[in-house]
C-alpha positions in Angstrom: 0.0 0.0 0.0 2.8 2.4 1.0 4.6 1.6 -2.3 1.5 2.3 -4.4 0.8 5.5 -2.6 4.4 6.7 -2.9 4.5 6.0 -6.6 1.1 7.5 -7.4 1.2 10.6 -5.2 4.9 11.4 -5.0 6.9 9.6 -7.6 9.7 9.2 -5.1 10.5 7.0 -2.1 13.4 5.8 -0.1 14.5 2.1 0.1 16.1 0.7 3.3 17.1 -3.0 3.6 17.8 -3.0 -0.1 20.3 -5.8 0.2 23.3 -3.9 -1.2 26.4 -4.1 0.9 27.0 -0.9 2.7 30.7 -1.2 2.1 30.0 -1.2 -1.7 28.0 2.0 -1.3 30.8 3.6 0.6 33.4 2.4 -1.9 31.3 3.9 -4.8 31.1 7.2 -3.1 34.8 7.1 -2.4 36.0 6.4 -5.9 33.6 9.0 -7.3 35.1 11.6 -5.0 38.6 10.5 -5.9 37.9 10.9 -9.5 36.5 14.4 -9.0 39.6 15.3 -7.0 41.9 14.4 -9.8 43.7 17.3 -11.6 41.6 18.9 -14.3 43.9 17.8 -17.1 43.4 14.2 -15.9 39.6 14.5 -15.9 39.6 16.2 -19.3 41.0 13.0 -20.8 37.4 11.8 -20.7 35.5 14.7 -22.3 31.7 14.7 -22.8 31.5 15.5 -26.5 28.8 17.9 -27.8 25.5 16.1 -28.3 26.4 13.2 -26.1 25.8 12.3 -22.5 28.8 10.2 -21.7 32.0 11.5 -20.2 33.1 14.3 -18.0 31.6 17.7 -18.4 28.2 19.3 -18.8 25.3 17.6 -20.6 22.8 19.4 -22.9 25.1 22.4 -23.6 23.7 24.2 -26.6 25.4 27.6 -26.7 28.2 29.6 -25.1 25.5 32.0 -23.6 23.7 29.2 -21.8 23.6 29.3 -18.0 25.1 26.1 -16.7 24.4 24.2 -13.5 26.8 24.4 -10.7 27.8 20.8 -11.0 30.6 18.7 -12.2 29.3 15.6 -13.9 30.7 12.3 -15.1 28.4 9.8 -16.9 28.9 6.4 -18.4 26.8 3.9 -20.3 26.8 0.5 -18.6 24.4 -2.0 -20.1 23.8 -3.3 -22.7 27.6 -3.7 -23.1 27.6 -2.2 -26.6 26.6 1.2 -25.3 29.8 1.5 -23.4 32.6 3.8 -24.7 35.8 2.2 -23.4 37.8 5.3 -24.0 35.7 7.1 -21.4 36.3 4.6 -18.6 39.1 6.1 -16.5 42.2 4.3 -15.4 42.3 6.4 -12.2 41.3 5.6 -9.5 42.8 2.1 -10.2 39.6 0.3 -8.9 37.1 2.6 -10.7 35.9 0.3 -13.4 35.7 -2.7 -11.2 33.7 -0.8 -8.5 31.3 0.7 -11.1 30.7 -2.7 -12.6 29.9 -4.4 -9.3 27.8 -1.4 -8.1 25.8 -1.3 -11.3 25.1 -5.0 -11.3 23.6 -4.7 -7.7 21.6 -1.7 -8.6 20.2 -3.5 -11.7 19.1 -6.4 -9.4 17.4 -3.9 -7.1 15.5 -2.2 -10.0 14.3 -5.5 -11.3 12.9 -6.3 -7.9 11.3 -2.9 -7.5 9.6 -3.1 -10.9 8.1 -6.4 -9.9 6.8 -4.9 -6.6 5.4 -1.9 -8.4 3.6 -4.1 -10.9 2.1 -6.2 -8.2 0.9 -3.0 -6.3 -1.0 -2.2 -9.6 -2.5 -5.6 -9.7 -0.5 -6.6 -12.7 1.7 -9.6 -13.6 5.0 -9.1 -11.7 7.0 -9.5 -15.0 5.0 -7.1 -17.1 7.6 -4.3 -17.1 10.4 -6.7 -17.9 8.4 -8.0 -20.8 7.6 -4.5 -22.0 11.1 -3.2 -21.8 13.1 -6.1 -23.0 16.8 -5.4 -22.5 16.9 -2.4 -20.3 19.5 0.4 -20.8 21.5 1.3 -17.7 23.8 4.2 -17.1 25.6 5.7 -14.1 26.1 9.4 -13.4 28.2 11.0 -10.7 27.6 14.6 -9.7 29.9 16.7 -7.6 28.9 20.1 -6.3 31.9 22.2 -5.5 31.7 25.0 -2.9 30.2 28.1 -4.4 30.9 31.6 -3.2 27.3 32.7 -4.1 25.0 29.7 -3.7 22.0 32.1 -3.8 22.7 32.7 -7.5 23.1 29.1 -8.7 21.4 25.7 -9.0 23.2 22.5 -8.6 20.9 20.9 -11.1 18.1 22.7 -12.9 14.5 21.5 -12.4 13.9 18.4 -14.6 12.3 15.0 -14.8 14.0 11.7 -15.6 13.2 9.9 -18.7 14.2 6.6 -17.2 12.0 3.8 -15.9 13.6 4.1 -12.5 16.4 6.3 -11.2 18.3 5.2 -8.1 20.0 8.0 -6.2 22.7 7.5 -3.6 23.1 10.9 -1.8 26.5 11.7 -0.5 27.4 14.1 2.3 26.0 17.6 1.6 27.4 20.6 3.5 24.6 22.7 2.2 21.2 23.0 4.0 19.5 22.5 0.6 20.0 19.2 -1.2 17.5 17.2 -3.3 14.1 18.6 -3.7 11.0 17.3 -5.4 8.0 19.2 -6.7 4.8 18.3 -5.0 1.6 20.3 -5.5 3.7 23.2 -6.9 5.8 23.3 -3.8 9.5 22.2 -3.7 9.8 19.7 -0.8 13.4 18.9 0.5 14.2 15.2 0.7 15.8 14.3 4.1 18.2 11.5 3.3 17.9 8.4 5.5 21.3 6.9 6.4 22.3 4.1 4.0 19.0 4.4 2.1 18.6 4.8 -1.7 16.2 7.3 -3.2 14.0 5.9 -6.0 12.6 8.2 -8.6 9.8 6.9 -10.7 10.8 8.0 -14.2 8.7 9.2 -17.2 8.9 5.8 -18.8 7.0 4.2 -15.9 4.5 7.0 -15.8 3.7 6.7 -19.5 3.6 2.9 -19.4 1.2 2.7 -16.4 -1.1 5.4 -17.9 -1.2 3.2 -21.0 -1.9 0.1 -18.9 -4.8 1.8 -17.0 -6.3 3.2 -20.3 -6.0 -0.2 -22.0 -7.6 -2.0 -19.1 -10.4 0.5 -19.0 -11.1 0.2 -22.7 -10.8 -3.6 -22.7 -13.2 -4.2 -19.9 
């Protein structure tokens, strides 16, 4: 019941007892920070080319006059394997690639289980989303928000929705009083992170698919 209400009314919820080793979560956060702390010339070996969303840099940059988010970003395609760009997988930190692979595999398992539970909460076959999606695309994105002298003038990330089926967010330590916020009834609500929990965002794909399922059922019956 809580899952169904969270998905329908909020589109967000936090998962505890998710089964992912806490040491792995800590290691993923550690290697992410180590990458962002590398010298700029080292990070620039993995540039995010214009029109792409993999690599180090800023996504969706269309002009030199555009206002950018106050965020350093590093994104990689993970699965299926053919979407990977091996040239963008860094050699430093030394255990970066291995950690990302293991972490992504565990997150994929979690997402498969969540999709089953979401389907069941809708009274649908537990495998319906897996049957609809086929081979799901998975990517990982790391965001680092450096200290800003005028935080009142910037946004870490501009308001947006995720086009994914599910987005799993692991929130790191935030020195700012304002972190993740979600829009609910035209009010921005801050998300207070629960230690060792993962934040789940119901993406646009699930929203569209479930609307279609409801409409189809209504028409069919």
